[in-house]
N, C-alpha and C positions, 0 to 999 in steps of 0.2 A: 880804433884798428884801421890800419893804412889800406888805401885801395889795393896795393899788391897782396897783403896777407890776407885780404879778404876774397883774393881770387879774381879781383877786377883789374885789368891793365889800365894804369891811369892815361896812357896813350893809345887806346883801343877806341875806334869810333865805329858805330855799327852803320852799314849801308841799308837805307829803307826802300830804294827804288833807284834805278839806272836807266838811262836813255839806251834804246837798242844800239845806237850809232857808237856810243861810249864803250858799251859792252863788247862790242865787235873790234874795238881798236886796243882793247886791253892787252891783248896777246903780243901787240907789236909796239909796246912803249919803248920809247927811247931809254937811255941809261940815266939821263938827268931830264927833268922837267922845269920850265922856268915860271917863276911867281909874275902873273900879270897884274894882279890886284888883290888887295884883301879888304873885306867890309864886313859890317855888322853880320850879315846873314849869307855871304857868299866869299868864296875864294876862287880867283881865276887862275887857271894854269894853262901853260902852252907845252903841249907835249908834240914836238916836232912841228908839223903844220897844223895841228888840230888842237882846239881849245876845250878844256875840260873844265866845267864849274862844279866845286862843291858847294852845295847850298842846304840851308835848313829847310824844315817841312814847310815853313811859312811861305816860301818862295815856290813850291810845288816843282812839278815836272817840267822839263825843258829839252830843248834839242840836242843839248851837250852837256846834261845836268847828271850828277850823282847826288841824289838826296840822301843826306846824312843826319843821324840824330843830333849831333853837335859838331862845331867847327873846332879846330885846334886852338887852345887857349893861350898858346905862345906864338909869337911871330914867326913865320917860315921864312928861310933864307931865299935869296934870289934865284939859286939853282938848287934843286932839291933831288936828291937820288932817288930813283923809282924803280921798284921790282913788281911783277905780278907773279903769284904763285898759284893761280887759279881759284883760290878761295879767299886770299888775302892781297891787298894792294898796300904795300909798303911807300910811303912818302917820307924820306928822312927819317926822322924819330917817330912818325905817326904810322898807325896801322889802321886800314880800313876793312872791316871785317865783312866778308860776304858767305861765311859758312852757313848763316840761315838764308838761303837763296832770296834775294830781294825781287820783287817784280821786276822784269824788264819791260819798260815802257816804250810804246811805239810813238815816236815824235812826228811822223808823217801822217797829215790829215787824210782821212778816208775821202777825198774829194769828189768821188762819185756819189756819197750820200749826202752832200752839202748841195741844197736847194733853196736858194734864196728868193724870198717873195718880195714884190713891192712894198707890201705892208711893214714886213720886218725892217726891210733897208730904210724906209721912211722913219721908223721908230728908232733905229740905229742913229741916224742922221740927227735927229732931234736931240736925242741924249748926249750925243758928242757936242753939239752946239751948246747945250745947256752948260756942260762941264767945262767948256772953254770960257764961256762968259761969266760963270761963277768964280772961276779962277782969276779972272781978268787977265787971262793969258796973254803974254805979248809973243809967243812962238810965232814965228814967220808962217809956219804952215797951218796954224789955226785959221788964218784968214781964208783957206779954201773952203772952209764949212760956214764961214761967218759972212760970206757974200763978197769977199774982195779977194780974187785970185791973185797972188803976186806973180810978177812977169815969168819968172824961171819955170813955176808950175803951168802958166798958161801955155808957154811954148811946149812944155812935155805933153802937156793934155792934146794940144793940136797934133802933136807928131803921134802920140798913142792911137787917137782916132783915126788917123790917116794911114796907120799902119806903115809909118815912115821909120824904118829901123835906123838909119843914119840920125835922124833927127831925134828919135829917143836916146840913142847913144850919147849924143852931143849933149841933151839936156840933163840927162841922169848924171853924167860927169861933173857938170856945173852944180848940180845939187848935193852930189855925194860930199860929206865932210863938212857941210855947213853946220855952224853951232858948236857948242863946248861940250866938254864931257866924254866919257868913254864911249857912248854911243850918240854921236850927234844927232840933232833934230833932223837934218837932210836924210841922214841914213835911216833913222826911224820912220820917216815918211816914205822913202823908198822901198823899205821892207813892207810896210802896209800896202803899197802900190802892187807889189808882187803877190801878196797873199790875196789881193783883191783879183789880179790876173787869174791866179790859181781857180778862184771860185767862180770865175764869170763863165758859167756852162755855155753860153751862146757863142763865145768865141772859139773858131776851129782851132783844133789841136796844134797844127803847124804854126799858125799865127801866134798863138799864145807862147808856144815854145821860142819862137823868134824874138818876141818882145820882152819875154822874161830873159833870155840870155843877153838881150841888147842892155837891159838895165843893170843887171849882175856884172857883166864884164866891165861896163863903163864906171861902175862904183867900187868894185871890190879892192882896188889898190890905191883908192884916195882917202882912207880913213883909219880909224885905229883898228888893231888886231882883234879886239872883242867885237867892234863892230861888224867887221867883216863877217865873223862867225854867225851872227843873226842874220845878215844879209844872204849868206850861202845857205842857211836854213831856210830862209823864205823862198829862196830861188829852186830848192829842192822840194818844196813843198811841205816843209816841216815848220812846226810852231810850237809855243810852249802850251801847258795845259790850260791856261786861261784863254788863249784864243781857240783851241780845241772846243771848249765848252761854249765861247761866244758863236763859233759857226754853227755848232749844232743848235743852238738856241734861235739862231737867226732861221734856221729850217724849220724847228719846231713851231715857232711863231707865237708861244705864249708870252705875253708882256711881262708878266711878273718875273719870268725866268730870264728873260731876255735883259731886263733891268738889273738883275743881279750879276750876270755875266759880263754886261758892259763896264759896270762898276769895277770888275775884277781886272779888267784889260786896262782901263783908263787910270788906276792908280798903280800900275807898274812903273817903278822908277819915278823920278821927279816929274818928267813930261814925255817920257819914251812912250808910254802906253798911249797917251793922248796923240802923239805925232804919227804913230802908225794908224790908229784909228783914223786920224784925218787922211792919211794917205789912202786907206782902204775905202772910206766913204766917197772920197773924191772920184776915184776911178767910175764908179758907176754913174757920177754926173757927166764924166767924159764921153761916155757911151751912150749917154742919154737915156737910161733906164727910165721910164715914165713914172712919175709919182701916182699914188693910189688917188682914185677919184673921192 
C-alpha cells in the first residue's frame, strides 16, 4: 500500500519543537528561501537575513532550529518557495506540519540563574584539557587551555581585562574567520568568549554590554553566514540545548552531571564544541578567577 493511499503524505514532515525566535519569524517569511547547506542531520536555510536550520532530534534544540522527525530525502534546490499557513510550513514540494503544536523552545539562557563556582570551573577546565589532549587536537585555540596562549588570544585577553573596547574590537576582527569550515575555529572561540561574558556575574552590566558588542560587531561580517548566526545568538545570550544543560550543570556542581553535559558540548561538530569551550574557559583565566584550594 502506498504512503498516499494509506493517508500518509510522503512529503509531510512533523515538527517536534521550534525555537521561539524562528516561531516569531515564520509569519514574515520571504517568498523564497535559500539553501545554505545540506547535511546528514541538518539543512540550513537563509530566510531574508535570518538562518533557519531543520535538524533531526539527535541535534536537539538550538537558537534558530526547527527539530523535525526527518529531513527531506531528496535534494532541495538552491532557491525554495516558502509559505506559512499558520499550521503548515511549505518549502517547495515539502510540508512541515505544526498542526500538533510542537513545544516552542526558549533559546535565551536564564543568565540570572547561572551561578558558576570555582570548583565547577576547575572541573570544566580539566575536562576540556583532557579532551584536547585525547584528540591530539591541533586547533590553534586549544592552546589557551593547554598552557600556551597564542599571540592573538593573548592580545584579546589583555584588552578584555583592561576593558579596552577598541583593543577588543581590533583583536576580535583578527580572530574572526580563522580556520576552515562553515563555522571556523576563530568564530567558535569568539562565541565561547561571549557566552562566558554573559555568564560572568561579577562584570558590571554596562561593561559586559560594551565588551559583547565590541566582539560581535568586529566579527559579524568576517565569516560565513551560518557562523554569523551562531555569533549573533551568543551576543544575544542564546545558545543550543547542550550549552543550556552545561551552564546549569556548572551551577548545580554535581561532577557526574557536569561530565555528561561537557561531553555533549565537546562533541558538537568536528571541533566546534571544543573551540567554543576553549573560549568559555579561557575568559575566566583572563579575569583571573582564582582556582579552588
